[in-house]
VORODREN-221871 format. One line per 3 residues: their letters; for each residue x, y, z of N, C-alpha, C, O. Coordinates in steps of 0.001 Angstrom, whole numbers, plus 500000, padded with zeros to 6 digits. Layout:
% VORODREN-221871
a) X/Y/Z/X/Y/Z/X/Y/Z/X/Y/Z  ... $
% end
This chain:
% VORODREN-221871
xxx) 925269/668988/549076/923987/668423/548942/923537/667984/550308/924351/667374/551002  922421/668208/550735/922087/667824/552054/920677/667430/552223/919890/667426/551277  920339/667083/553486/919013/666609/553759/918543/666468/555143/917507/665818/555281 $
xxx) 919056/666909/556111/918512/666877/557427/919149/667907/558245/920363/667747/558370  918703/668806/558768/919452/669844/559379/919674/669611/560835/918800/669867/561663  920843/669126/561147/921213/668996/562539/922702/668851/562588/923338/668592/561566 $
xxx) 923270/669012/563756/924719/668902/563849/925162/667509/563469/926250/667328/562922  924338/666533/563748/924728/665158/563430/924336/664769/562027/924933/663867/561440  923320/665452/561471/922916/665123/560117/922864/666389/559311/921777/666931/559110 $
xxx) 923976/666885/558843/924130/668130/558172/923357/668144/556936/923702/669015/556137  922597/667546/556662/921809/667430/555541/922389/667759/554372/922253/668469/553376  922708/667396/554604/923089/667039/553488/921988/667187/552659/921588/666388/551813 $
xxx) 921433/668480/553022/920377/668947/552226/920983/669379/550984/920274/669845/550092  922147/669270/550861/922767/669696/549705/922656/668591/548813/921811/667714/548993  923388/668584/547946/923433/667542/546998/923498/666382/547749/923906/665280/547381 $
xxx) 923101/666685/548742/923194/666683/549252/923275/666682/549344/924354/666170/549643  921723/668088/550146/921317/668209/550313/920938/667449/550484/919908/667123/551074  922381/666492/549557/922612/666175/549502/921577/665381/550167/921731/664169/550320 $
xxx) 920074/662742/552095/919107/662296/552254/918076/662741/551781/917433/662431/550777  918006/663121/552169/916847/663680/551892/916702/664457/553102/916698/663855/554176  916595/665596/553074/916539/666718/553955/917884/667083/554545/918275/666277/555390 $
xxx) 918692/668119/554297/920021/668555/554522/920736/667666/555312/920838/667510/556528  921522/666756/553686/921767/666605/553469/920926/666480/554318/920657/665363/554762  923349/666230/549841/922853/666431/549929/922780/666182/550219/921699/666220/550808 $
xxx) 925271/665575/550045/925277/665936/549655/924923/666354/550229/925029/666337/551456  924558/666706/549804/924139/666247/549165/923877/665882/549389/923241/664991/548825  924118/666227/551565/922907/666751/551708/922930/666561/551568/924026/666525/551010 $
xxx) 921873/665259/551206/921460/665318/550738/920139/665284/551374/920132/664502/552325  918942/665911/551153/918438/665782/551624/918527/665521/550999/917729/664694/550557  910106/668263/551478/910312/669642/551221/909104/670372/550752/908448/669962/549794 $
xxx) 908814/671401/551384/907685/672133/550904/907354/673303/551775/907452/673244/553001  906962/674362/551129/906595/675565/551852/905495/676260/551089/905152/675850/549980  904943/677297/551660/903953/678091/550951/904615/678756/549768/905633/679430/549926 $
xxx) 904064/678580/548603/904660/679174/547416/904226/680638/547316/903034/680932/547223  905168/681521/547337/904824/682942/547295/904672/683432/545879/903986/684424/545635  905310/682744/544929/905215/683230/543555/905240/682034/542603/906263/681366/542452 $
xxx) 904145/681789/541991/904098/680773/540947/903572/681486/539717/902384/681787/539599  904483/681742/538820/904252/682731/537786/903082/682469/536887/902308/683389/536624  902912/681281/536408/901921/681070/535359/900924/679978/535773/901277/679027/536471 $
xxx) 899718/680133/535342/898717/679095/535620/899113/677807/534904/899703/677864/533825  898803/676650/535480/899206/675401/534863/898537/675186/533513/897410/675624/533286  899242/674512/532631/898692/674206/531319/897729/673042/531443/898080/671997/531991 $
xxx) 896559/673211/530954/895551/672175/531070/895625/671196/529903/895540/669984/530101  895780/671709/528705/895855/670847/527531/897258/670318/527372/898215/671092/527385  897406/668998/527222/898705/668379/527088/899116/668339/525610/898375/667854/524754 $
xxx) 900298/668855/525342/900782/668836/523956/901003/667427/523497/901265/666534/524303  900899/667221/522193/901105/665893/521627/902503/665425/521963/903476/666153/521763  902607/664195/522480/903908/663647/522805/904361/663971/524227/905380/663446/524677 $
xxx) 903632/664819/524938/904015/665164/526313/903767/663953/527207/902852/663167/526961  904597/663807/528256/904447/662643/529138/903094/662658/529855/902629/663700/530317  902484/661489/529933/901162/661395/530548/901234/661086/532032/900243/661219/532750 $
xxx) 902429/660666/532500/902599/660314/533920/903952/660811/534402/904839/661119/533606  904092/660883/535711/905401/661199/536284/906419/660119/535963/907603/660405/535784  905951/658866/535890/906865/657782/535516/907530/658064/534162/908716/657797/533971 $
xxx) 906744/658604/533236/907280/658900/531908/908313/660027/531961/909281/660020/531200  908110/660989/532854/909095/662073/532994/910420/661512/533524/911488/661856/533017  910349/660660/534533/911569/660047/535073/912274/659231/533999/913500/659269/533898 $
xxx) 911516/658495/533200/912116/657723/532123/912790/658633/531090/913873/658334/530588  912122/659748/530788/912696/660692/529822/913986/661325/530350/914936/661523/529591  914022/661643/531648/915238/662185/532246/916400/661210/532074/917495/661586/531656 $
xxx) 916136/659971/532403/917162/658943/532261/917619/658814/530807/918818/658800/530529  916687/658722/529908/917005/658485/528506/917774/659639/527873/918596/659422/526983  917511/660875/528329/918182/662031/527760/919686/662010/528045/920490/662365/527183 $
xxx) 920069/661585/529281/921465/661777/529701/922215/660506/530065/923404/660573/530373  921560/659351/530040/922165/658123/530568/923518/657802/529927/924418/657299/530600  923664/658089/528642/924898/657713/527941/926013/658734/528094/927161/658450/527751 $
xxx) 925693/659918/528603/926697/660992/528622/926994/661570/530008/928029/662209/530199  926096/661355/530977/926237/662031/532275/927507/661578/533021/927919/660423/532915  928105/662487/533759/929337/662183/534482/929085/661139/535568/927971/660987/536070 $
xxx) 930162/660423/535915/930073/659349/536894/930688/659706/538249/930381/659075/539261  931555/660719/538265/932110/661207/539526/931987/662720/539575/931887/663387/538546  931995/663240/540776/931863/664681/540975/932566/665078/542275/932411/664414/543300 $
xxx) 933338/666165/542223/933927/666732/543421/933775/668239/543385/933805/668841/542312  933612/668856/544547/933540/670316/544616/933706/670771/546070/933584/669986/547010  933986/672057/546215/934012/672711/547529/932755/673523/547661/932306/674154/546705 $
xxx) 932183/673507/548852/930874/674116/549070/930921/675137/550197/931365/674830/551303  930464/676343/549916/930235/677320/550983/928795/677107/551472/927839/677282/550717  928662/676733/552724/927360/676405/553291/926978/677448/554343/927692/677654/555324 $
xxx) 925855/678088/554120/925326/679058/555080/924148/678402/555800/923157/678035/555169  924257/678257/557113/923283/677519/557908/922601/678422/558946/923230/679292/559549  921327/678192/559130/920608/678878/560209/920730/678060/561504/920460/676859/561514 $
xxx) 921131/678708/562569/921316/678019/563839/920026/678007/564657/919091/678743/564341  919964/677188/565696/918778/677220/566569/918498/678591/567160/917359/678888/567522  919539/679445/567264/919347/680799/567808/918899/681769/566726/918801/682972/566969 $
xxx) 918621/681242/565509/918142/682030/564379/919194/682995/563848/918868/684054/563312  920445/682619/564002/921538/683342/563373/922077/682498/562230/921751/681316/562122  922900/683099/561373/923455/682377/560244/924944/682184/560433/925646/683115/560826 $
xxx) 925439/680979/560157/926853/680674/560237/927302/680112/558892/926503/679546/558146  928585/680274/558591/929136/679793/557317/930138/678691/557591/931006/678826/558454  930015/677613/556862/930953/676485/556961/931459/676146/555563/930853/676502/554552 $
xxx) 932610/675432/555543/933128/674908/554300/932957/673408/554290/933375/672718/555220  932333/672897/553223/932156/671460/553044/932885/671038/551791/932849/671735/550777  933554/669883/551859/934176/669273/550694/933342/668028/550335/933093/667165/551177 $
xxx) 932931/667962/549094/932041/666846/548700/932642/666055/547546/933305/666603/546665  932390/664753/547579/932823/663850/546507/931730/662823/546285/931110/662358/547241  931491/662468/545037/930432/661498/544736/930904/660532/543658/931636/660900/542738 $
xxx) 930471/659309/543797/930506/658327/542714/929046/657978/542440/928325/657510/543321  928631/658214/541209/927226/658086/540855/926950/656813/540074/927735/656403/539219  925810/656194/540388/924789/656624/541360/925070/656111/542778/925759/655109/542969 $
xxx) 924527/656815/543749/924346/656268/545070/925342/656573/546159/925085/656261/547321  926497/657187/545822/927483/657405/546879/927900/658866/546950/928241/659481/545940  927866/659409/548161/928214/660826/548378/928922/660939/549723/928467/660397/550730 $
xxx) 930047/661657/549719/930799/661921/550958/930893/663416/551151/931206/664153/550215  930621/663870/552377/930683/665293/552715/931588/665435/553917/931292/664908/554990  932682/666139/553748/933608/666433/554832/933357/667863/555285/933530/668805/554511 $
xxx) 932948/668023/556541/932449/669289/557051/933450/669884/558033/933810/669259/559030  933889/671092/557737/934791/671810/558651/933918/672636/559583/933197/673530/559140  933985/672337/560867/933090/672933/561847/933894/673344/563085/934806/672636/563512 $
xxx) 933542/674484/563641/934285/675013/564794/934257/674033/565974/935226/673931/566726  933155/673326/566123/933007/672387/567244/933685/671054/566986/933673/670174/567847  934273/670897/565818/934924/669651/565461/934461/669150/564106/933267/669111/563812 $
xxx) 935412/668775/563302/935088/668314/561944/934339/666982/561988/934508/666192/562917  933517/666749/560980/932829/665478/560865/932594/665160/559393/932717/666023/558523  932260/663922/559142/932029/663462/557771/930680/662773/557700/930311/662006/558589 $
xxx) 929949/663053/556637/928691/662364/556373/928866/661563/555086/929344/662088/554080  928481/660304/555122/928605/659448/553962/927215/658873/553641/926604/658170/554446  926747/659205/552431/925539/658561/551907/925967/657396/551048/926755/657548/550115 $
xxx) 925444/656240/551369/925738/655037/550593/924455/654227/550478/923971/653663/551460  923905/654177/549247/922634/653470/549077/921543/654098/549918/921232/655279/549769  920957/653291/550812/919839/653778/551617/920244/654175/553012/919398/654248/553903 $
xxx) 921562/654442/553232/922039/654733/554575/922865/656002/554614/923536/656361/553646  922802/656678/555760/923643/657822/556072/924501/657462/557264/923986/657061/558307  925822/657604/557114/926760/657354/558191/927400/658669/558621/927811/659471/557782 $
xxx) 927482/658888/559940/928176/660057/560475/929487/659586/561090/929508/658699/561943  930578/660197/560641/931907/659766/561073/932586/660917/561788/932609/662048/561302  933137/660609/562952/933954/661580/563689/935337/660947/563898/935469/659869/564477 $
xxx) 936362/661660/563403/937696/661105/563510/937808/659815/562720/937510/659786/561526  938232/658754/563378/938395/657474/562696/937337/656463/563129/937554/655254/563045  936179/656969/563597/935126/656077/564081/933763/656521/563567/933482/657717/563490 $
xxx) 932922/655559/563216/931550/655871/562833/930717/656114/564082/930578/655240/564937  930167/657321/564169/929395/657707/565352/927933/657298/565251/927255/657174/566271  927437/657088/564033/926032/656705/563902/925682/656342/562468/926358/656734/561517 $
xxx) 924610/655584/562348/924072/655211/561041/922566/655368/561091/921921/655053/562091  922014/655867/559981/920546/656002/559889/920098/655582/558514/920765/655872/557520  918965/654895/558450/918363/654595/557182/917803/655889/556593/916802/656412/557082 $
xxx) 918439/656400/555555/918052/657699/555031/918567/657855/553610/919708/657510/553302  917698/658385/552745/918083/658699/551368/918077/660194/551189/917433/660932/551934  918829/660635/550158/918961/662065/549859/918240/662358/548542/918702/661945/547478 $
xxx) 917125/663058/548608/916336/663297/547409/917115/664116/546391/916887/663981/545189  918030/664965/546851/918822/665770/545924/919818/664898/545160/920049/665110/543970  920395/663936/545833/921285/662992/545166/920515/662144/544172/920979/661886/543061 $
xxx) 919339/661715/544585/918525/660838/543715/918091/661563/542454/918308/661080/541343  917469/662736/542632/916853/663423/541488/917809/664357/540757/917578/664681/539593  918866/664790/541410/919812/665660/540743/920904/664945/540002/921562/665527/539140 $
xxx) 921111/663644/540338/922268/662937/539810/921998/661474/539500/922217/661028/538373  921521/660717/540495/921379/659276/540303/920399/658913/539188/920569/657898/538513  919376/659745/538999/918346/659460/538013/918936/659222/536613/918348/658507/535802 $
xxx) 920097/659824/536338/920712/659691/535019/921628/658476/534890/922017/658098/533785  921969/657865/536031/922932/656786/535993/922412/655434/536425/923172/654467/536481  921117/655350/536733/920540/654072/537123/919216/653889/536370/918619/654874/535934 $
xxx) 918755/652661/536212/917495/652461/535496/916348/653258/536083/916276/653435/537299  915451/653740/535240/914324/654530/535697/913487/653753/536698/912947/654337/537637  913372/652443/536512/912594/651632/537437/913161/651684/538850/912412/651650/539827 $
xxx) 914480/651766/538957/915106/651843/540273/914827/653200/540934/914532/653266/542127  914924/654281/540149/914601/655601/540691/913155/655654/541137/912863/656183/542210  912244/655119/540342/910826/655148/540694/910552/654354/541969/909763/654790/542808 $
xxx) 911184/653214/542121/911004/652409/543330/911450/653183/544551/910795/653119/545591  912553/653916/544451/913042/654701/545569/912065/655832/545880/911752/656077/547045  911582/656522/544848/910636/657626/545059/909359/657119/545733/908848/657757/546653 $
xxx) 908850/655983/545282/907651/655453/545887/907889/655124/547371/907025/655355/548217  909076/654583/547663/909412/654261/549042/909494/655525/549905/909262/655480/551113  909830/656660/549261/909903/657944/549954/908561/658721/549913/908501/659900/550262 $
xxx) 907514/658038/549486/906145/658566/549509/905863/659626/548454/905014/660496/548648  906583/659548/547334/906257/660379/546175/905353/659579/545251/905653/658432/544922  904249/660184/544833/903350/659579/543856/903742/660027/542469/903876/661224/542218 $
xxx) 903928/659083/541561/904424/659434/540226/903437/659131/539109/903785/659187/537930  902207/658810/539485/901225/658523/538432/900729/659778/537740/900333/659728/536576  900746/660917/538451/900199/662142/537868/901336/663098/537501/902408/663076/538105 $
xxx) 901076/663932/536502/902012/665004/536124/901200/666129/535500/900206/665898/534812  901645/667335/535756/901012/668499/535134/902129/669465/534717/903293/669291/535079  901745/670471/533958/902714/671474/533535/902481/672788/534281/901345/673146/534591 $
xxx) 903554/673487/534559/903497/674746/535302/904689/675570/534875/905357/675246/533893  904959/676635/535611/906103/677504/535364/906852/677727/536658/906238/677903/537710  908169/677722/536593/909000/677990/537759/910194/678847/537354/910954/678483/536456 $
xxx) 910352/679978/538017/911457/680897/537716/911505/681242/536216/912574/681374/535620  910307/681382/535635/910216/681822/534238/910405/680730/533234/910435/681013/532037  910539/679466/533662/910751/678352/532735/909636/677315/532895/909142/677111/534004 $
xxx) 909234/676659/531804/908226/675618/531913/908758/674396/532668/909916/674006/532513  907888/673805/533483/908292/672644/534280/907203/671587/534264/906039/671873/533987  907603/670365/534565/906674/669301/534901/906606/669201/536422/907633/669236/537099 $
xxx) 905406/669077/536947/905210/668872/538392/904649/667475/538585/903565/667148/538103  905405/666666/539295/905034/665274/539527/904444/665140/540931/905118/665444/541915  903199/664690/541032/902658/664289/542314/901724/665220/543021/901219/664871/544088 $
xxx) 901456/666428/542467/900595/667361/543219/899785/668219/542262/900228/668529/541156  898593/668596/542703/897691/669432/541919/898142/670905/542055/898931/671238/542939  897636/671766/541178/897956/673197/541288/897590/673775/542651/896501/673519/543163 $
xxx) 898492/674551/543235/898228/675171/544505/898472/674299/545727/898412/674786/546856  898748/673014/545514/898963/672085/546608/900420/672148/547038/901306/671735/546290  900674/672657/548230/902050/672701/548746/902205/671806/549983/903150/671964/550756 $
xxx) 901267/670865/550164/901310/669983/551319/901536/668514/550913/901619/667634/551769  901631/668270/549624/901828/666910/549133/903229/666766/548571/903747/667702/547962  903851/665614/548764/905181/665355/548229/905156/665511/546707/904317/664922/546026 $
xxx) 906088/666314/546185/906085/666595/544752/907485/666938/544266/908341/667357/545044  907706/666754/542970/908994/667010/542331/908762/667850/541095/907867/667568/540299  909573/668885/540937/909477/669793/539797/910695/669615/538887/911840/669654/539336 $
xxx) 910418/669422/537611/911468/669114/536628/911400/670119/535475/910340/670318/534881  912536/670749/535163/912602/671647/534015/912191/670889/532754/912767/669853/532422  911197/671416/532068/910616/670704/530921/911584/670554/529755/911631/669499/529123 $
xxx) 912341/671577/529468/913218/671525/528298/914512/670779/528578/914949/669962/527767  915124/671055/529715/916411/670448/530037/916274/669097/530728/917233/668327/530782  915082/668803/531258/914835/667596/532038/915791/667499/533226/916444/666479/533450 $
xxx) 915848/668598/533977/916685/668684/535182/915797/668999/536400/914828/669752/536308  916154/668410/537513/915456/668657/538775/915657/670108/539213/916785/670603/539209  914568/670800/539592/914698/672174/540068/914071/672405/541446/914386/673395/542107 $
xxx) 913199/671512/541879/912501/671780/543126/911799/670527/543637/911338/669703/542846  911717/670384/544948/910855/669362/545525/910296/669846/546849/910892/670670/547543  909146/669314/547170/908445/669636/548418/908062/668320/549087/907610/667379/548434 $
xxx) 908251/668276/550396/907890/667057/551097/907392/667391/552497/908050/668124/553235  906220/666849/552868/905706/667096/554228/906532/666331/555255/907121/665295/554945  906569/666841/556462/907229/666155/557559/906487/664863/557858/905259/664849/557939 $
xxx) 907231/663785/558019/906583/662469/558232/905830/662399/559556/904925/661580/559718  906207/663264/560507/905562/663237/561828/904526/664322/561986/903641/664211/562835  904618/665380/561179/903694/666495/561291/903476/667059/559890/904299/667825/559389 $
xxx) 902358/666675/559255/902138/667054/557857/901797/668518/557666/901661/668975/556531  901654/669270/558762/901477/670710/558626/902816/671407/558361/902854/672581/557995  903900/670672/558549/905238/671197/558303/905805/670620/557036/905576/669453/556719 $
xxx) 906546/671432/556304/907101/670960/555021/908553/671380/554882/909010/672342/555500  909267/670624/554047/910619/670973/553641/910607/671171/552126/909904/670481/551387  911413/672138/551696/911481/672438/550257/912955/672576/549880/913746/673164/550618 $
xxx) 913311/672020/548716/914668/672125/548183/914630/672679/546788/913733/672361/546008  915603/673508/546469/915670/674106/545126/917081/673993/544567/918064/674205/545278  917166/673660/543300/918424/673706/542554/918376/674937/541659/917578/675001/540725 $
xxx) 919227/675910/541944/919281/677157/541155/920629/677239/540442/921554/676479/540730  920712/678193/539495/921957/678524/538816/922606/677309/538156/923770/676999/538409  921840/676632/537312/922401/675513/536564/923422/676016/535552/923199/677003/534851 $
xxx) 924531/675320/535498/925571/675583/534486/925962/674262/533840/925867/673201/534456  926401/674342/532596/926887/673144/531934/928315/672861/532379/929162/673753/532420  928556/671619/532707/929892/671150/533067/930218/669972/532144/929314/669440/531499 $
xxx) 931472/669555/532065/931788/668423/531192/930894/667228/531478/930859/666728/532602  930182/666775/530474/929337/665575/530516/928050/665762/531318/927487/664786/531813  927581/666998/531452/926300/667150/532112/926058/668567/532596/926599/669531/532055 $
xxx) 925221/668672/533641/924847/669953/534241/925091/669900/535729/925192/668821/536312  925188/671086/536356/925313/671163/537815/924636/672437/538286/924859/673514/537734  923806/672302/539313/923245/673455/539993/924292/673976/540979/924678/673263/541905 $
xxx) 924749/675205/540787/925805/675744/541641/925279/676450/542878/926051/676974/543681  923950/676459/543031/923357/677053/544220/922157/676191/544660/921240/675954/543874  922171/675739/545889/921123/674910/546417/920524/675574/547642/921257/676042/548514 $
xxx) 919201/675621/547719/918501/676265/548813/917590/675244/549505/916958/674405/548863  917549/675349/550824/916666/674477/551617/915819/675342/552534/916320/676256/553189  914520/675036/552569/913563/675804/553379/912811/674853/554297/912572/673694/553959 $
xxx) 912449/675361/555450/911487/674658/556328/910340/675600/556614/910531/676688/557159  909146/675171/556242/907954/676004/556420/908140/677409/555859/907716/678393/556464  908776/677487/554703/908938/678753/554011/910122/679579/554439/910372/680641/553870 $
xxx) 910860/679114/555436/912004/679873/555960/913316/679258/555492/913530/678055/555640  914189/680077/554931/915472/679591/554448/916318/679114/555634/916552/679857/556587  916770/677855/555553/917603/677330/556643/918974/676910/556164/919875/676697/556976 $
xxx) 919150/676785/554847/920460/676389/554343/920636/676843/552905/919739/676713/552072  921822/677379/552642/922175/677772/551276/923556/677218/550955/924471/677305/551774  923702/676654/549777/924958/676046/549360/925417/676696/548043/924625/676887/547120 $
xxx) 926676/677019/547985/927268/677579/546780/928539/676799/546474/929396/676619/547340  928652/676337/545223/929721/675426/544827/930828/676121/544060/930594/677071/543313  932042/675623/544263/933189/676091/543479/934176/674902/543327/934009/673844/543933 $
xxx) 935195/675129/542501/936210/674079/542267/935562/672769/541834/935893/671693/542331  934637/672890/540902/933877/671728/540450/934693/670900/539455/935321/671441/538545  934671/669609/539641/935334/668697/538712/934443/667495/538490/933940/666898/539442 $
xxx) 934246/667140/537225/933464/665952/536882/934363/664924/536210/935317/665254/535506  934018/663663/536459/934714/662504/535889/936212/662496/536214/937013/661967/535442  936586/663077/537346/937948/662942/537841/938058/661689/538700/937048/661046/538986 $
xxx) 939260/661340/539109/939447/660144/539956/938871/660334/541348/939146/661339/542005  938083/659387/541797/937554/659382/543166/937706/657968/543690/937205/657029/543071  938382/657792/544807/938656/656502/545379/937394/655928/546044/936865/656538/546972 $
xxx) 936900/654758/545582/935687/654185/546201/935824/653915/547683/934820/653833/548390  937060/653774/548175/937279/653430/549572/936807/654562/550523/936529/654306/551695  936719/655790/550024/936348/656896/550914/934872/656836/551312/934433/657572/552196 $
xxx) 934107/655953/550654/932682/655833/550964/932406/654669/551916/931253/654378/552233  933467/654011/552366/933318/652917/553318/933540/653470/554714/934666/653840/555048  932499/653539/555544/932658/654119/556881/933519/653216/557774/933460/651992/557665 $
xxx) 934313/653823/558650/935113/653021/559566/934221/652348/560596/933081/652754/560823  934763/651317/561208/934006/650626/562245/933827/651528/563473/934731/652289/563818  932679/651447/564124/932478/652246/565353/933389/651756/566463/933727/650576/566550 $
xx) 933778/652704/567311/934587/652342/568483/933691/652346/569721/932876/653248/569918  933857/651355/570516/933019/651208/571710/933810/651556/572963/933273/651492/574069 $
% end
């Protein structure tokens, strides 16, 4: 999972995608020109359909809160686009305690590093020392996992802090399935928005403009959902910048509700 694409912030665009923007995890970390949006949005709202994005978030929580897994571990094949516009492959090991904690151990030719998402912070660890800390959240961690394990009000407060508007919702189609789109009108790919599978109530896509340049956008997608013990998992995560694929994640060796030591999410003290 990731959310920021750089050597220091692997974005954990994965599940981060982990901050929000590679990494997502989980990464953890979005928006690009949509090349294919299959069906025109539904104008008439069916009886009982959510009237706001807030209601969709509440429904997501209520559907899975009693059953969703609390820990998650997996190995991730990460394909990254380099500044030279070539693609490299890395292996990432990820572990999460939900909600709110994600650790990504990255095997890299230039030296291994670890990214730890804890609450509203991302820590970068090299060896036995914390190399840096940044105030950063991972939208993939929040909407792919935390939403089911924390009160809806908490998720909404985080989304609002990340500049997502949740008062509006509309219906659309994505990859042949009906979805709810929170925060943006039809055809709008420049506004922060979240796409939720209507039937399964699972996160499938988000778009977010760059905070410094709103002509640029980041987009994240959760593809290939499979059922796992006590919930669902997207086994393929894609991250785009301005419509260009910059990161792809593929998961294996997935385990839910196994033992995960909380101590691994405590970053070591920095060395001076």
